[in-house]
BANUGU-428424 format. One record per residue (C-alpha): residue in three letters; x, y, z. Coordinates in pm, 1 decimal. Each point is the difference from the previous one (the first is absolute). Example, Ala and Ser with C-alpha at 12.3 -4.5 7.8 and 13.67 -1.06 7.14 Angstrom:
# BANUGU-428424
site code=ALA, u=1230.0, v=-450.0, w=780.0 .
site code=SER, u=137.0, v=344.0, w=-66.0 .
END
This chain:
# BANUGU-428424
site code=UNK, u=-3975.9, v=-387.2, w=408.6 .
site code=UNK, u=238.5, v=-261.5, w=213.3 .
site code=UNK, u=-243.6, v=-184.0, w=242.2 .
site code=UNK, u=220.2, v=181.7, w=282.2 .
site code=UNK, u=-41.6, v=343.0, w=-131.5 .
site code=UNK, u=-349.0, v=-27.5, w=104.9 .
site code=UNK, u=8.4, v=-3.5, w=370.7 .
site code=UNK, u=-203.2, v=41.0, w=317.8 .
site code=UNK, u=-69.6, v=399.4, w=-112.3 .
site code=UNK, u=-193.9, v=-115.6, w=-303.5 .
site code=UNK, u=-170.7, v=-286.3, w=178.5 .
site code=UNK, u=-134.8, v=225.1, w=268.6 .
site code=UNK, u=-88.3, v=246.2, w=-293.2 .
site code=UNK, u=-207.6, v=-278.2, w=-174.7 .
site code=UNK, u=-121.3, v=-100.0, w=331.1 .
site code=UNK, u=-214.2, v=319.0, w=37.8 .
site code=UNK, u=-358.4, v=36.2, w=-188.2 .
site code=UNK, u=-36.8, v=344.2, w=16.5 .
site code=UNK, u=243.8, v=123.6, w=-230.6 .
site code=UNK, u=-83.7, v=80.9, w=-370.9 .
site code=UNK, u=167.5, v=-203.6, w=-279.8 .
site code=UNK, u=170.9, v=273.6, w=-161.9 .
site code=UNK, u=148.7, v=110.9, w=360.8 .
site code=UNK, u=84.9, v=-332.6, w=97.4 .
site code=UNK, u=216.9, v=-80.5, w=-321.6 .
site code=UNK, u=156.7, v=340.9, w=19.6 .
site code=UNK, u=115.4, v=-75.3, w=364.9 .
site code=UNK, u=100.6, v=-339.1, w=-107.0 .
site code=UNK, u=217.8, v=123.6, w=-315.5 .
site code=UNK, u=130.4, v=279.9, w=244.5 .
site code=UNK, u=130.0, v=-223.4, w=280.1 .
site code=UNK, u=126.8, v=-279.4, w=-251.9 .
site code=UNK, u=190.4, v=238.7, w=-200.1 .
site code=UNK, u=178.0, v=107.7, w=296.9 .
site code=UNK, u=10.2, v=-313.6, w=223.7 .
site code=UNK, u=341.6, v=-157.5, w=-19.0 .
site code=UNK, u=-165.6, v=-344.5, w=91.2 .
site code=UNK, u=25.0, v=-271.4, w=-262.1 .
site code=UNK, u=304.4, v=249.1, w=-188.8 .
site code=UNK, u=157.5, v=-322.5, w=-185.8 .
site code=UNK, u=38.3, v=135.4, w=-358.0 .
site code=UNK, u=335.1, v=158.3, w=7.3 .
site code=UNK, u=339.1, v=-145.2, w=-22.1 .
site code=UNK, u=26.0, v=-366.7, w=-199.2 .
site code=UNK, u=-382.3, v=9.1, w=14.2 .
site code=UNK, u=-7.2, v=297.6, w=-248.9 .
site code=UNK, u=213.8, v=-184.8, w=-231.1 .
site code=UNK, u=-195.0, v=-342.4, w=52.3 .
site code=UNK, u=-348.7, v=186.8, w=-30.0 .
site code=UNK, u=137.1, v=164.5, w=-336.2 .
site code=UNK, u=170.8, v=-329.8, w=-165.0 .
site code=UNK, u=-357.5, v=-166.3, w=60.3 .
site code=UNK, u=-200.6, v=249.4, w=-98.5 .
site code=UNK, u=189.8, v=58.9, w=-365.3 .
site code=UNK, u=30.1, v=-397.5, w=-37.1 .
site code=UNK, u=-383.3, v=-53.9, w=26.2 .
site code=UNK, u=-121.3, v=-225.5, w=-272.0 .
site code=UNK, u=-113.6, v=214.0, w=-297.7 .
site code=UNK, u=-315.6, v=-256.8, w=-34.9 .
site code=UNK, u=-107.8, v=124.4, w=375.1 .
site code=UNK, u=22.3, v=368.3, w=-79.7 .
site code=UNK, u=250.1, v=225.7, w=-122.1 .
site code=UNK, u=149.6, v=255.2, w=257.8 .
site code=UNK, u=22.5, v=386.9, w=-127.0 .
site code=UNK, u=124.5, v=132.4, w=310.6 .
site code=UNK, u=-0.5, v=-22.8, w=400.4 .
site code=UNK, u=122.7, v=189.6, w=291.7 .
site code=UNK, u=147.3, v=-165.9, w=304.9 .
site code=UNK, u=-81.9, v=172.6, w=336.0 .
site code=UNK, u=108.6, v=-115.0, w=329.9 .
site code=UNK, u=-280.6, v=-212.5, w=111.4 .
site code=UNK, u=-216.2, v=-39.6, w=-348.2 .
site code=UNK, u=0.7, v=35.7, w=-365.6 .
site code=UNK, u=-171.4, v=174.7, w=-296.4 .
site code=UNK, u=1.4, v=-196.4, w=-306.0 .
site code=UNK, u=-155.3, v=90.6, w=-368.9 .
site code=UNK, u=-64.4, v=-305.7, w=-222.2 .
site code=UNK, u=-221.6, v=-99.7, w=-298.3 .
site code=UNK, u=-130.7, v=-322.3, w=129.3 .
site code=UNK, u=-24.6, v=-301.0, w=-226.8 .
site code=UNK, u=-167.5, v=-237.2, w=242.6 .
site code=UNK, u=-261.0, v=57.8, w=218.7 .
site code=UNK, u=98.3, v=245.4, w=292.6 .
site code=UNK, u=-21.6, v=-164.9, w=296.7 .
site code=UNK, u=229.1, v=-253.0, w=-118.3 .
site code=UNK, u=229.5, v=241.3, w=-72.8 .
site code=UNK, u=-24.8, v=185.6, w=296.8 .
site code=UNK, u=16.1, v=-377.3, w=173.5 .
site code=UNK, u=338.3, v=-87.4, w=-199.3 .
site code=UNK, u=150.1, v=324.0, w=84.1 .
site code=UNK, u=-60.9, v=30.6, w=359.0 .
site code=UNK, u=105.0, v=-366.1, w=2.0 .
site code=UNK, u=287.7, v=-14.0, w=-174.1 .
site code=UNK, u=133.8, v=281.1, w=202.4 .
site code=UNK, u=-80.6, v=-58.4, w=360.4 .
site code=UNK, u=174.4, v=-375.2, w=-61.3 .
site code=UNK, u=317.5, v=183.0, w=-134.2 .
site code=UNK, u=-20.5, v=289.5, w=293.3 .
site code=UNK, u=-65.4, v=-277.5, w=257.5 .
site code=UNK, u=299.0, v=-210.6, w=-116.7 .
site code=UNK, u=204.6, v=276.9, w=0.4 .
site code=UNK, u=-84.0, v=118.3, w=343.1 .
site code=UNK, u=10.2, v=-375.5, w=148.2 .
site code=UNK, u=-376.1, v=34.4, w=75.5 .
site code=UNK, u=-206.5, v=-329.9, w=-3.8 .
site code=UNK, u=-344.3, v=-92.3, w=99.6 .
site code=UNK, u=-376.4, v=126.7, w=-123.7 .
site code=UNK, u=-62.7, v=379.1, w=-20.3 .
site code=UNK, u=395.8, v=83.9, w=121.5 .
site code=UNK, u=20.6, v=230.3, w=-321.4 .
site code=UNK, u=-359.4, v=84.0, w=-144.2 .
site code=UNK, u=-36.5, v=243.6, w=-214.9 .
site code=UNK, u=-359.1, v=176.8, w=-6.1 .
END
């Protein structure tokens, strides 16, 4: 998910202690799937994202399939190194490319969760 897609609605839900975990996750997913906040993955960003995923070093992972949504990405892959390092490389690489395209700078300007 893009950082901006986790807006104040989600922050308020997370602050509530009386919501069952499954219900909380369902409400957050419903909101994020329909929210227009953090919708960056469109236009030229889709092409940049697609090209990045298709060119990932195969010593890191093999990308089998992916689906680019407006504010998040689904990736099916076979990992060749520790999964945390695979995710770090994908998220970091995409954040760098997308920040550059959007002209954003500074820590946390386009974090991917």
